[in-house]
C-alpha positions as CSV (number, residue, x, y, z in Angstrom):
1,M,68.1,180.6,134.3
2,A,69.0,179.9,138.3
3,R,67.5,177.3,139.2
4,T,65.0,178.0,142.2
5,S,65.1,175.8,144.7
6,R,62.7,173.1,145.8
7,R,61.0,174.3,148.6
8,K,61.1,178.2,146.9
9,F,59.1,176.1,144.1
10,L,56.9,174.7,146.0
11,Q,56.3,178.0,147.8
12,Q,55.7,179.7,144.6
13,T,52.9,176.7,143.5
14,G,54.8,174.3,141.5
15,I,54.9,177.5,138.8
16,G,58.1,178.2,139.9
17,V,60.9,178.9,137.2
18,A,62.8,175.8,137.1
19,G,65.2,176.2,134.9
20,V,67.6,173.0,133.6
21,A,70.4,174.3,133.2
22,T,71.7,172.3,135.5
23,L,70.1,169.5,134.6
24,K,72.3,166.5,133.3
25,L,71.1,165.8,129.6
26,N,70.2,162.4,128.5
27,T,72.5,162.5,125.8
28,L,73.7,159.0,126.5
29,A,70.6,157.1,126.8
30,A,70.9,153.6,125.7
31,A,71.6,152.5,122.3
32,P,68.0,152.1,120.7
33,G,66.9,147.9,119.5
34,R,68.2,146.6,122.4
35,Q,66.3,143.4,122.9
36,A,64.4,142.4,126.0
37,A,65.5,139.8,127.7
38,P,63.3,136.6,127.4
39,I,60.8,135.8,130.6
40,P,60.0,132.9,132.7
41,P,57.5,130.5,130.9
42,H,54.5,132.9,131.8
43,Q,51.0,132.0,131.1
44,E,49.9,133.2,127.8
45,L,47.1,135.0,126.3
46,E,46.2,134.7,122.4
47,V,44.8,138.1,120.2
48,F,43.6,137.9,116.6
49,G,44.3,139.6,113.4
50,V,47.4,141.5,112.2
51,H,49.1,143.5,115.2
52,A,52.4,145.0,115.0
53,Y,55.4,147.3,116.4
54,P,58.4,148.5,115.3
55,T,61.5,148.0,117.3
56,E,62.2,151.4,117.2
57,H,59.3,154.0,115.6
58,S,61.9,156.4,114.8
59,V,64.9,155.3,112.2
60,A,68.2,157.0,110.0
61,A,67.5,156.6,106.7
62,G,70.2,154.2,105.9
63,E,69.7,152.0,109.4
64,T,67.4,148.8,109.3
65,L,63.6,149.0,110.3
66,S,62.6,146.2,112.5
67,L,59.1,144.4,112.6
68,H,57.2,142.1,115.2
69,V,54.1,141.2,113.9
70,S,51.5,138.8,115.2
71,S,48.8,137.4,112.9
72,T,46.2,135.3,112.5
73,V,45.7,135.6,109.1
74,P,47.7,135.9,105.9
75,Y,48.6,139.6,104.7
76,E,50.7,142.0,102.5
77,L,52.7,144.6,103.7
78,A,54.4,147.3,102.1
79,I,56.4,150.1,103.3
80,C,55.4,153.6,102.9
81,R,56.2,157.2,103.0
82,L,53.0,159.2,103.3
83,G,52.5,161.4,100.5
84,S,51.2,165.3,100.4
85,K,47.9,164.0,100.4
86,V,46.5,163.8,104.2
87,D,44.1,161.5,103.1
88,D,44.8,159.4,99.9
89,P,46.8,156.6,100.1
90,Q,47.3,156.4,96.5
91,G,49.5,159.5,96.8
92,D,52.3,157.4,99.3
93,E,55.1,156.7,98.0
94,V,55.8,152.3,97.9
95,L,59.7,151.8,99.3
96,H,59.4,148.2,99.7
97,R,56.4,145.4,98.9
98,F,56.9,142.3,100.9
99,P,55.9,138.5,99.1
100,R,52.5,137.7,100.8
101,A,53.0,136.5,104.2
102,Q,51.2,133.5,105.8
103,A,49.8,133.7,109.3
104,E,52.3,133.7,112.3
105,H,50.5,134.0,115.7
106,H,52.6,134.8,119.2
107,A,51.0,135.2,121.9
108,I,50.8,137.6,124.6
109,H,52.5,137.6,128.6
110,P,50.4,140.0,130.3
111,G,51.2,140.1,134.2
112,S,53.6,141.3,136.5
113,Y,54.9,139.6,139.4
114,V,58.7,139.1,140.9
115,Q,60.5,136.1,139.8
116,V,63.2,134.9,142.8
117,E,65.8,131.8,141.1
118,K,67.2,130.5,144.4
119,G,63.7,129.0,146.3
120,L,63.6,128.1,149.7
121,P,65.4,125.3,151.6
122,R,64.3,121.6,150.1
123,A,62.4,120.8,153.4
124,L,61.1,123.0,156.3
125,K,60.4,122.1,159.9
126,A,58.4,125.2,160.8
127,V,57.8,128.3,158.2
128,T,56.4,132.1,158.5
129,F,55.4,134.4,155.6
130,E,54.8,138.0,156.0
131,C,53.8,140.6,153.5
132,W,52.1,143.8,154.0
133,V,49.4,143.7,150.9
134,R,46.7,146.6,149.3
135,P,44.6,144.8,146.6
136,W,42.6,146.5,144.2
137,R,40.5,143.4,143.7
138,V,39.7,140.5,145.7
139,T,37.8,138.9,143.3
140,A,40.6,136.3,141.7
141,Y,42.8,133.9,142.9
142,A,46.1,135.7,143.3
143,G,49.6,134.5,144.5
144,L,51.4,136.8,147.6
145,V,54.6,134.7,148.7
146,T,54.5,131.6,147.3
147,Q,56.6,129.1,145.9
148,Y,53.8,126.7,144.4
149,D,53.1,125.5,140.9
150,Y,49.4,124.2,140.7
151,K,49.1,121.4,139.8
152,N,52.0,119.3,140.5
153,A,54.6,120.9,141.8
154,C,52.8,122.6,145.0
155,G,54.7,123.6,147.6
156,A,54.5,126.0,149.7
157,G,52.9,129.9,150.0
158,L,50.0,132.6,151.3
159,F,47.2,133.2,148.9
160,L,44.3,135.9,148.1
161,M,41.1,133.9,147.5
162,P,37.8,135.4,145.8
163,G,35.5,136.7,148.1
164,G,38.4,138.5,150.3
165,A,39.5,135.5,151.9
166,L,43.3,134.3,152.8
167,S,45.0,130.9,152.1
168,F,48.1,129.3,153.5
169,Y,49.2,126.0,151.4
170,L,51.8,123.7,153.1
171,G,52.4,121.1,150.8
172,D,55.0,117.9,149.4
173,G,56.2,120.0,146.8
174,K,53.8,117.8,144.3
175,E,50.3,116.8,143.2
176,Y,47.6,119.2,145.2
177,H,46.3,118.2,148.5
178,Q,43.2,119.7,149.9
179,S,44.3,118.8,153.8
180,C,47.4,121.1,152.6
181,A,45.4,124.4,152.4
182,H,43.7,125.9,155.2
183,Q,41.4,129.6,154.4
184,S,40.2,132.0,156.6
185,G,36.8,133.4,156.2
186,K,35.6,135.7,153.5
187,D,35.8,139.5,154.1
188,V,38.8,139.8,156.4
189,V,40.4,141.7,153.6
190,K,38.8,144.3,151.3
191,A,40.0,146.4,147.9
192,G,42.1,149.4,149.1
193,Q,43.1,149.3,151.9
194,W,46.9,147.5,153.2
195,Y,46.7,145.1,155.5
196,H,49.9,143.1,157.6
197,V,49.4,139.4,156.7
198,V,51.1,136.6,158.2
199,A,50.5,132.8,157.9
200,A,52.9,130.5,160.5
201,W,53.5,127.2,161.2
202,D,55.7,126.0,164.0
203,G,55.8,122.1,163.1
204,G,52.6,121.2,164.3
205,T,50.0,124.5,164.1
206,K,49.3,126.9,161.2
207,T,48.2,130.1,162.4
208,L,46.7,133.2,160.0
209,S,47.2,136.8,162.0
210,I,45.5,139.8,159.5
211,N,46.8,143.2,161.0
212,G,48.7,141.9,164.1
213,K,45.4,140.0,165.3
214,P,44.1,135.9,164.8
215,A,42.5,134.9,161.6
216,G,42.5,131.5,161.9
217,S,44.6,128.2,163.3
218,W,44.6,124.7,162.2
219,P,46.7,121.5,163.5
220,F,48.7,120.7,160.5
221,A,52.2,118.0,161.4
222,E,52.5,116.9,157.6
223,A,56.0,117.2,156.3
224,V,56.8,120.3,154.4
225,Q,58.9,120.5,150.8
226,P,58.8,123.3,148.6
227,G,59.2,121.7,145.5
228,S,60.7,122.9,142.3
229,A,58.7,125.5,141.4
230,P,60.3,129.4,141.3
231,L,59.8,131.4,144.7
232,R,57.7,134.5,143.3
233,L,55.7,137.1,144.9
234,A,52.3,138.3,143.3
235,S,52.1,135.8,141.3
236,Y,51.9,131.6,141.8
237,G,52.3,128.9,138.9
238,E,50.0,127.0,137.5
239,H,51.2,124.1,134.9
240,G,54.3,124.9,134.9
241,A,53.9,129.0,133.8
242,A,53.6,132.1,136.0
243,D,49.9,133.2,136.6
244,K,47.3,134.6,138.9
245,F,48.9,137.4,139.5
246,L,48.3,140.3,142.0
247,D,46.2,143.2,140.7
248,G,47.6,144.9,144.0
249,D,50.5,146.6,146.2
250,L,53.0,144.8,148.4
251,A,55.6,146.0,151.2
252,M,58.1,144.2,153.6
253,C,57.6,140.5,152.6
254,A,59.7,138.2,154.4
255,V,60.0,134.6,154.4
256,Y,61.2,132.9,158.2
257,E,62.6,129.7,158.9
258,R,60.6,129.4,162.0
259,A,57.3,130.9,163.7
260,L,56.9,133.5,164.5
261,T,55.0,134.1,167.7
262,A,51.5,136.2,168.6
263,A,53.9,139.3,170.1
264,E,56.2,138.9,167.5
265,V,53.5,139.3,165.4
266,K,52.2,142.2,166.6
267,E,55.0,144.4,167.2
268,R,55.7,143.7,163.1
269,F,52.3,145.0,162.6
270,E,53.2,148.3,164.4
271,Q,56.5,148.2,162.5
272,R,54.2,149.6,159.9
273,G,56.2,148.0,156.8
274,L,59.2,150.0,158.2
275,R,61.6,147.7,159.4
276,A,63.5,144.4,157.2
277,A,63.4,141.3,159.4
278,K,65.9,140.2,161.0
279,G,67.8,137.5,162.5
280,A,69.5,134.0,161.6
281,D,66.1,132.5,161.0
282,V,65.3,135.0,158.2
283,L,65.4,133.1,155.0
284,A,64.1,136.3,152.6
285,C,63.4,139.6,153.2
286,W,62.5,142.0,150.3
287,N,61.6,145.4,151.5
288,F,61.5,147.2,148.2
289,A,63.6,149.9,148.6
290,E,65.0,150.4,145.1
291,E,62.0,152.1,143.7
292,K,63.5,151.8,140.3
293,G,64.7,149.2,137.5
294,E,63.5,145.1,138.1
295,R,65.9,144.0,140.2
296,V,64.6,143.5,144.0
297,A,66.9,142.9,146.6
298,D,67.1,139.8,149.2
299,V,68.2,142.1,152.2
300,S,68.9,139.1,154.2
301,R,72.1,137.1,153.7
302,H,70.8,134.3,152.2
303,G,70.9,136.7,148.6
304,R,67.5,135.5,147.1
305,H,67.1,138.8,144.7
306,G,64.0,138.6,142.9
307,R,63.8,140.5,139.1
308,I,60.5,142.1,138.1
309,I,58.5,140.7,135.3
310,N,56.5,143.1,133.2
311,H,57.9,146.1,135.1
312,A,55.1,146.7,138.0
313,T,54.9,150.2,139.6
314,W,57.6,151.6,141.9
315,M,57.1,155.2,144.0
316,I,54.0,154.0,145.5
317,G,54.9,154.2,149.0
318,G,54.0,151.8,151.9
319,P,51.5,151.0,154.7
320,S,52.8,153.7,156.8
321,F,52.7,156.4,154.6
322,D,49.7,159.1,154.3
323,A,50.0,159.9,150.4
324,N,47.9,163.0,150.7
325,V,50.9,165.2,150.4
326,P,50.0,169.2,150.0
327,R,49.8,169.8,146.4
328,F,52.1,173.3,146.8
329,G,53.4,172.6,149.9
330,Q,56.8,171.3,150.4
331,Y,57.7,167.4,149.7
332,E,60.2,165.3,149.0
333,P,60.3,161.4,149.1
334,P,63.5,160.9,150.5
335,A,62.5,163.2,153.6
336,D,59.7,161.2,154.5
337,A,60.5,158.7,157.1
338,S,57.0,157.3,157.3
339,R,56.8,156.8,153.8
340,G,58.1,153.7,153.1
341,H,58.6,151.7,149.8
342,G,55.6,149.5,148.2
343,L,55.6,147.9,144.8
344,R,52.3,147.7,142.7
345,F,51.4,144.7,140.9
346,A,48.7,144.6,137.8
347,S,47.2,141.1,136.0
348,D,47.3,143.2,132.7
349,D,50.5,144.3,133.2
350,L,52.5,144.7,129.6
351,Y,55.1,146.8,128.3
352,D,57.0,144.5,125.7
353,C,54.7,142.4,123.6
354,R,58.5,140.3,123.6
355,W,57.6,138.7,119.7
356,P,60.8,137.7,117.1
357,V,61.3,140.4,114.3
358,R,59.1,138.9,111.5
359,H,60.2,141.8,109.1
360,Q,63.3,143.7,108.1
361,F,63.8,146.5,105.8
362,R,66.5,148.8,105.1
363,V,65.3,152.4,104.8
364,P,67.1,154.2,101.7
365,P,70.0,155.6,102.7
366,Q,68.5,158.7,100.7
367,A,64.8,158.4,102.1
368,K,63.6,161.9,102.6
369,P,62.6,162.4,106.2
370,G,59.4,162.1,107.3
371,I,56.3,159.8,108.2
372,Y,56.5,156.3,107.5
373,V,54.2,153.3,107.5
374,A,54.4,149.6,107.2
375,R,50.7,149.3,105.5
376,F,49.2,145.9,106.0
377,T,45.8,144.8,104.1
378,Y,44.7,141.5,105.4
379,D,40.8,140.1,105.1
380,Y,39.5,139.4,108.5
381,E,35.8,137.7,108.9
382,G,35.2,138.6,105.0
383,K,36.2,141.9,105.0
384,P,39.1,143.5,103.5
385,R,40.9,145.7,106.4
386,E,44.3,148.2,106.6
387,Y,46.2,148.3,109.8
388,D,49.4,150.8,109.4
389,V,52.5,150.7,111.9
390,T,53.6,154.2,111.5
391,F,57.4,155.2,112.7
392,I,59.6,158.1,111.2
393,V,62.6,158.7,109.3
394,R,64.6,161.0,110.6
395,K,68.2,162.6,108.4
396,P,71.3,160.5,109.4
397,K,74.5,162.0,111.1
398,G,76.7,164.0,108.9
399,R,74.2,164.6,106.2
400,K,73.5,168.6,105.7
401,K,70.8,169.8,108.3
402,A,67.5,171.3,106.1
403,P,66.7,174.9,107.1
404,I,63.8,173.4,109.2
405,L,63.2,170.2,111.9
406,M,60.2,169.0,112.6
407,V,59.1,167.1,115.4
408,C,56.2,164.1,115.7
409,A,54.5,164.4,118.7
410,A,54.7,161.0,119.1
411,N,54.7,160.7,122.8
412,T,51.2,162.2,122.4
413,W,50.3,159.1,120.0
414,R,51.4,156.8,122.5
415,A,50.0,158.5,125.4
416,Y,46.2,157.8,123.8
417,S,46.9,154.7,122.3
418,G,44.6,152.4,124.7
419,T,43.0,148.8,123.3
420,Q,46.6,148.2,121.4
421,F,45.1,144.6,120.4
422,A,41.7,145.8,118.9
423,I,40.6,144.3,115.7
424,A,41.3,146.8,112.8
425,P,38.0,148.2,111.3
426,P,36.9,147.8,107.4
427,G,37.3,151.1,106.4
428,L,40.3,153.9,105.8
429,K,39.0,156.5,108.7
430,H,38.2,155.4,112.7
431,V,37.3,157.5,114.9
432,W,39.5,156.7,118.1
433,G,38.5,158.0,121.4
434,T,40.5,159.0,124.5
435,R,39.6,155.0,125.1
436,G,40.5,153.5,122.3
437,L,37.9,151.2,120.5
438,K,36.5,148.1,121.7
439,N,38.4,145.6,122.9
440,A,39.5,142.2,120.7
441,P,38.3,139.2,122.3
442,N,40.1,137.9,125.7
443,N,39.7,141.2,127.0
444,P,44.1,141.8,126.3
445,P,45.2,144.8,128.2
446,A,44.1,148.0,127.2
447,F,45.2,150.6,129.3
448,N,46.6,153.8,128.6
449,L,47.2,157.3,129.7
450,Y,43.7,158.2,130.1
451,S,42.6,154.5,131.3
452,V,42.7,153.2,134.1
453,H,44.4,149.0,134.3
454,A,41.5,146.1,134.3
455,A,41.4,146.2,138.1
456,G,41.1,150.0,138.8
457,Q,44.8,150.8,139.0
458,G,46.0,154.2,137.7
459,T,48.0,153.6,134.7
460,Y,51.8,155.9,135.3
461,Q,53.5,154.0,132.5
462,V,52.9,152.5,128.9
463,G,55.3,151.1,126.7
464,L,56.4,151.9,124.1
465,R,57.5,147.9,122.1
466,M,54.1,147.5,121.9
467,P,51.2,148.2,119.0
468,W,49.8,151.9,118.7
469,P,47.3,151.7,116.1
470,A,45.9,154.8,117.2
471,A,49.1,156.5,115.8
472,S,47.9,155.4,112.3
473,P,47.6,158.0,109.2
474,Y,43.8,157.8,109.2
475,V,42.3,157.9,112.9
476,L,39.8,160.4,113.6
477,Y,39.0,162.3,117.5
478,G,35.9,164.2,115.9
479,G,34.0,162.3,113.8
480,A,31.0,164.9,112.4
481,T,33.9,167.2,112.3
482,D,36.8,165.0,110.5
483,Y,39.0,166.4,113.0
484,S,42.2,164.5,114.6
485,H,44.5,165.2,117.3
486,L,47.0,162.4,117.0
487,M,49.3,161.5,113.5
488,R,47.0,163.2,111.2
489,A,47.0,166.2,112.7
490,D,51.0,166.5,112.6
491,R,50.3,165.8,109.3
492,F,48.7,168.7,108.1
493,A,51.6,170.8,108.6
494,H,54.2,168.6,107.0
495,A,51.8,168.2,103.8
496,W,51.9,172.3,103.7
497,L,55.3,172.7,103.9
498,E,56.3,169.6,101.2
499,Q,53.1,171.2,98.9
500,A,54.7,174.5,99.5
501,G,58.3,173.5,98.3
502,Y,59.8,173.8,101.8
503,E,62.6,171.3,102.7
504,F,62.5,170.1,106.6
505,D,64.1,167.3,108.4
506,V,61.8,165.1,111.4
507,I,62.8,163.8,114.6
508,S,60.4,162.1,117.2
509,D,60.1,163.4,120.4
510,V,61.9,160.3,122.2
511,D,65.0,161.6,119.8
512,L,64.6,165.1,121.3
513,H,65.1,163.2,124.5
514,R,67.7,161.1,123.3
515,D,69.4,163.8,122.4
516,P,68.7,167.0,123.2
517,K,71.5,168.8,121.3
518,I,69.5,167.7,118.2
519,L,68.1,171.0,117.5
520,Q,71.3,173.0,116.8
521,G,71.6,174.3,113.6
522,Y,68.3,174.3,112.7
523,R,67.2,177.9,111.4
524,T,63.8,177.2,112.9
525,F,62.0,174.2,114.8
526,I,58.8,173.7,114.8
527,I,56.0,172.0,117.6
528,N,53.4,170.4,115.4
529,G,50.4,168.7,116.3
530,H,49.2,167.7,119.9
531,N,52.8,167.7,121.6
532,E,51.4,167.6,124.9
533,Y,54.1,164.9,126.9
534,W,57.7,166.2,127.5
535,S,60.3,164.9,129.3
536,L,62.8,167.0,130.8
537,E,65.1,167.0,128.9
538,M,63.2,167.7,125.9
539,F,62.9,171.2,127.9
540,G,66.2,171.5,128.7
541,G,67.8,170.8,124.8
542,L,64.9,173.7,123.7
543,E,65.5,176.0,126.4
544,D,69.4,175.8,125.3
545,Y,68.4,175.8,122.0
546,L,66.2,179.1,122.5
547,K,69.1,180.2,124.7
548,R,71.3,179.6,121.7
549,G,69.5,182.3,119.5
550,G,67.2,180.0,118.2
551,N,63.6,180.2,116.5
552,V,61.0,178.2,117.8
553,I,57.2,178.0,115.6
554,V,54.7,176.1,117.6
555,L,51.4,174.9,115.9
556,S,50.4,172.8,118.3
557,G,47.8,173.3,121.5
558,N,48.1,172.0,124.9
559,T,51.9,172.4,124.7
560,L,54.5,171.1,127.7
561,F,51.4,169.7,129.4
562,W,52.5,167.0,131.2
563,R,55.6,165.6,132.4
564,V,57.2,162.4,131.2
565,S,60.0,160.6,132.0
566,F,61.6,157.1,130.3
567,N,63.9,154.1,131.6
568,D,66.7,153.6,130.5
569,D,66.4,152.3,126.7
570,C,63.6,154.2,126.1
571,T,61.1,151.2,126.0
572,V,58.7,152.5,128.9
573,M,57.1,155.9,129.3
574,E,56.2,157.0,132.3
575,C,53.4,159.7,133.4
576,R,51.7,161.0,136.5
577,K,48.9,162.8,136.0
578,V,47.4,163.9,138.7
579,D,45.7,167.7,139.4
580,A,43.9,167.8,136.1
581,P,41.5,166.1,134.1
582,G,42.5,162.9,133.1
583,M,44.5,162.4,136.0
584,Q,45.7,159.2,136.7
585,V,46.7,159.6,140.6
586,P,44.0,160.7,142.6
587,A,44.9,164.4,144.7
588,A,44.2,162.2,148.3
589,R,47.2,160.2,146.3
590,R,49.3,162.9,145.5
591,G,52.3,161.4,146.5
592,E,52.5,159.1,144.0
593,A,53.2,161.4,142.1
594,W,56.5,161.5,142.2
595,H,58.4,159.2,139.0
596,S,60.2,156.2,139.8
597,G,63.4,157.0,137.0
598,D,64.4,160.2,138.5
599,G,62.2,160.3,142.0
600,L,61.4,163.9,140.4
601,R,57.2,165.5,140.7
602,G,55.1,164.2,138.7
603,G,52.0,166.0,136.9
604,M,51.3,168.8,134.8
605,M,54.9,170.8,133.6
606,R,53.8,174.4,135.2
607,E,53.0,172.5,138.5
608,C,56.6,170.8,138.1
609,G,58.9,173.5,137.9
610,W,59.4,173.5,134.3
611,P,56.4,175.5,132.8
612,G,55.4,175.3,129.0
613,W,55.0,179.2,129.1
614,K,58.5,180.0,130.6
615,L,59.4,178.8,126.7
616,I,57.1,179.1,124.7
617,G,54.7,182.0,126.1
618,L,51.5,180.1,126.7
619,D,49.8,177.4,128.8
620,S,46.3,175.3,128.6
621,L,43.1,176.9,128.9
622,G,40.8,173.8,128.3
623,W,39.2,171.9,125.4
624,N,36.1,172.7,123.4
625,N,33.9,169.5,121.8
626,Q,35.7,168.4,119.0
627,S,33.0,166.2,117.2
628,K,30.4,169.4,117.5
629,A,31.4,171.9,114.2
630,D,29.7,175.0,115.7
631,N,32.3,174.4,119.0
632,F,35.1,175.5,116.6
633,G,36.1,179.1,116.0
634,P,39.1,181.5,114.2
635,W,41.3,183.4,115.0
636,I,40.7,187.1,114.8
637,A,43.2,189.4,113.2
638,E,44.4,192.4,116.0
639,E,48.1,193.4,115.7
640,V,47.9,194.1,111.9
641,D,50.5,196.9,111.8
642,H,52.9,194.2,112.4
643,F,56.1,193.3,110.5
644,L,54.9,189.6,109.9
645,F,51.6,190.6,107.8
646,H,53.0,192.6,105.7
647,M,56.4,191.2,104.7
648,P,57.8,189.7,102.7
649,E,54.3,188.8,101.7
650,E,50.8,191.1,102.3
651,T,48.7,189.0,104.3
652,G,45.5,191.4,103.3
653,L,44.1,191.2,106.9
654,K,43.0,193.6,109.0
655,R,42.2,194.4,112.2
656,G,38.5,192.5,113.5
657,D,39.0,189.8,110.2
658,R,38.5,186.1,111.0
659,F,40.9,184.0,109.7
660,G,41.7,180.2,110.3
661,E,38.9,179.2,108.3
662,A,37.4,177.5,105.4
663,P,35.4,180.5,103.4
664,G,32.2,181.0,104.6
665,G,33.3,179.9,108.8
666,K,33.3,176.2,107.5
667,M,35.3,173.6,108.9
668,P,38.8,173.3,109.4
669,M,39.1,176.0,111.8
670,A,41.8,176.3,113.6
671,N,40.4,176.8,116.8
672,G,39.2,173.8,118.2
673,H,39.9,170.9,120.6
674,E,42.9,172.1,123.0
675,F,44.8,175.4,123.0
676,D,46.8,177.6,125.2
677,V,47.0,181.4,125.9
678,R,49.1,183.6,128.4
679,P,49.0,183.4,132.2
680,S,47.8,186.8,132.2
681,T,44.5,185.3,130.5
682,L,44.1,182.7,132.4
683,A,44.2,185.0,135.6
684,K,41.8,187.3,134.0
685,L,39.2,184.6,133.9
686,Q,39.8,183.0,136.9
687,E,36.6,182.9,139.5
688,Q,38.3,182.0,142.4
689,P,41.1,183.6,144.7
690,D,44.4,181.9,144.6
691,P,44.8,178.7,146.8
692,E,46.7,179.4,149.7
693,G,50.4,179.3,149.2
694,A,50.1,179.6,145.1
695,H,49.7,182.0,142.6
696,V,49.4,183.1,138.9
697,P,52.5,184.1,137.4
698,P,53.1,187.0,135.3
699,D,53.4,187.1,131.6
700,P,57.3,186.7,130.3
701,A,58.4,190.5,128.9
702,G,57.9,191.4,125.6
703,I,55.4,189.1,123.7
704,L,52.4,190.5,121.9
705,R,49.7,189.1,120.8
706,L,48.9,189.0,117.2
707,A,45.6,187.6,117.0
708,N,42.7,186.0,119.7
709,G,41.2,182.9,119.1
710,I,37.6,182.2,119.2
711,I,35.7,179.6,121.0
712,P,32.0,179.8,121.4
713,W,31.5,178.4,125.1
714,A,28.0,178.5,125.3
715,K,28.2,175.5,123.0
716,G,30.1,173.2,124.8
717,G,33.4,173.1,125.7
718,A,35.7,171.7,129.3
719,P,38.0,175.7,130.4
720,F,39.6,175.7,132.9
721,D,41.6,178.1,135.5
722,Y,45.6,178.3,136.0
723,Y,44.7,175.7,138.7
724,F,42.7,173.7,136.7
725,R,39.5,174.5,138.4
726,P,36.2,174.9,136.4
727,I,35.4,178.2,135.0
728,K,32.3,179.5,132.9
729,P,34.1,182.4,130.6
730,K,31.8,185.2,129.6
731,I,33.9,185.7,126.6
732,D,34.5,183.7,123.7
733,Q,38.0,183.3,124.6
734,G,40.2,180.6,122.2
735,G,43.8,180.4,121.7
736,E,46.3,182.9,121.5
737,M,48.5,183.7,118.4
738,I,52.0,185.9,119.6
739,F,55.4,186.8,118.7
740,W,57.5,186.8,121.7
741,V,61.3,187.9,121.3
742,R,62.4,186.5,124.3
743,P,64.6,188.7,127.0
744,E,67.0,185.0,127.8
745,G,67.4,184.6,123.7
746,G,65.5,183.2,121.0
747,K,62.1,184.1,118.9
748,V,58.8,182.2,119.2
749,F,55.6,182.0,117.1
750,N,53.2,180.4,118.6
751,A,49.8,179.9,117.1
752,G,48.0,178.3,120.0
753,T,45.5,175.8,118.8
754,I,46.3,172.0,117.9
755,G,44.0,172.9,115.0
756,A,46.4,175.3,113.7
757,G,48.0,173.2,110.5
758,W,45.0,171.5,110.0
759,A,43.5,175.1,109.2
760,L,46.7,175.7,106.4
761,F,44.5,174.1,103.2
762,A,41.7,176.2,104.8
763,D,42.9,180.1,104.3
764,P,45.8,181.2,102.0
765,R,45.8,184.3,104.6
766,W,46.9,182.2,107.2
767,Q,49.4,180.2,105.0
768,T,51.1,183.9,103.9
769,L,51.0,184.4,107.5
770,L,53.2,181.5,107.9
771,R,55.2,181.9,104.8
772,N,56.0,185.4,106.5
773,V,57.1,183.7,110.0
774,L,59.7,181.6,108.0
775,A,61.4,184.2,105.9
776,H,61.6,186.2,109.4
777,F,63.3,183.2,111.1
778,G,65.7,182.8,108.2
779,V,64.3,180.2,105.8
780,K,64.1,181.5,102.2
781,P,60.8,181.0,100.3
782,P,60.7,178.0,97.9
783,I,61.7,178.8,94.4
784,V,58.2,178.5,92.6
785,R,58.5,177.2,88.8
786,A,56.0,177.2,86.7
């Protein structure tokens, strides 16, 4: 399929069929397992209980699992392959038990900033600090441009103070002196607005200017020594460690070896951060033009280049940028001369705990592919706890492939993994909401792709070298219904296939991202659980597999919905969610939806040019109330003359029969939480005209609806049209079950709902239908021995 132009795609609403035939697939991603570089001294934050994460959440049989652990209590640890009984830990296979381990605590170091190794000259006779800043909060101390370490290396710098004041300090690089600090009035800086801030000293007078106008002036004729503290942006030090991190955005920061005049300050303000500081007296200028990576270049001649600590966030634009770009119009960041460059910082930025490896385990070379856990058991506050660290074992290269390959929705598990340092509650099953559990003492970072940073910055990225307790085997999403949508949702289909005797291999979606050709050679590829977050590399791998005649079974809902990308070593996942519920990019700042890694638009796959329906026939309708059993429903059989209902086994289903539910219409039921339908169904349910410049695409040719899902909308839920505007369906429309022989190649059976795997244990007729699909896709029925 030829890729359409960006202009044509946007004219067609972001749903144009921009294929990935020309995508450069990421087959040469950085090798897994590389350790993060150490960071400079950084303020510590304690975490309590037991927390852990693997270096890589997918390892091949024969490779070594490395576990990073912090514990404040002793624990016991076992490596287990999860068994075929979903909620019975006693059925898990224990591969190894470690000796009892004593407590070994490691802190975390949240907060992003820029560290500049080359400091300012030893003595200054005049100086100017300049920056553009947009604070997200003005209630805490924060450094802007500083070479300052309280309390014994207080050199010079520009600071944001509680109450929206600015402070300008010039000292001797030694102990703090109150007489060296001068502060503006309060409320001169407010959250959410850009300000041009200049602090200048000509050897006799200190001045502060905001947006080109004077904000304070003080006589000052002391000797100034910047001292030994590191030069930092968005932070200053305390007691030898980086601290007091800015919650805000910085743009066009500069330091001059003279005082700018009032006319020059006004001129710099009027340039709106679009022109770098120039001249022999510029000691450093950071214009943040990189838009990716951890290096911040000094564009002056002095080479004061910086390193970003804890990642920060690129691609947000600068003070001249009108981020309210059109949803369906044409917009390309490189062509926007007014966009400028900014870098967003957060005091809770954390993407890699950087804990040392405490335990290692070589997975046996013949280990069976599947979902495994490192199971920690311990007592905390007088109660027994279990803490499972999930990882995936995949088949090593060179070993014969099984007929089936299943992908685990690890991207989704990660996206929902908020409150990563919450204390594990007692008991087995826990309801883990979108924003996680109650946060742990000390209020450690808790953001995920559904909850903002502590100061309100939207979450645009999450780290993979972090604990992810939401991915444990027993996490629920609807307590009253026993429903799950994360790892436990994946488990049901795995357990059913295993009990039925099918052989299958398992990968994570990061494995597919790293090697899009990994699907080749499998008779059937199963997309399972809640497989919501897809990279373009994953999309390209699936498209290529189908074009080569591959067979795909989708036992998922809300599938291929949000676009993600990864940094070079796949340790940080980026997702710029906009224009749909759960969005972290406000519609008024849609211009921030472009990813830093590849420079392409983020958001819904169907609005980025890679719609899920293009490959699997269906796209998202919305969700129901997953905690209410009466808001779930079955499928209703329709095309019962189709061979899949009869060959090689008879399902016994007749037109109008309910299936995919427990006897008597009880739970589990297949249609629940989130589900997908054809574009034509979304068009029929639409209640408002298409937005200007947009249209709902027609269904791809050849799709046959085998059954229709039921969701009783009168009982609750949130349905949406193709543009994710709320609707009120007059019919109980749930997920659609389809069979599709694709004109471009390949076949697709899509069950259209997250609960498809869950319902397998409830209805033998649904089991028979899936066995027929597998048989048609070349997977022979297992041999049943008496």
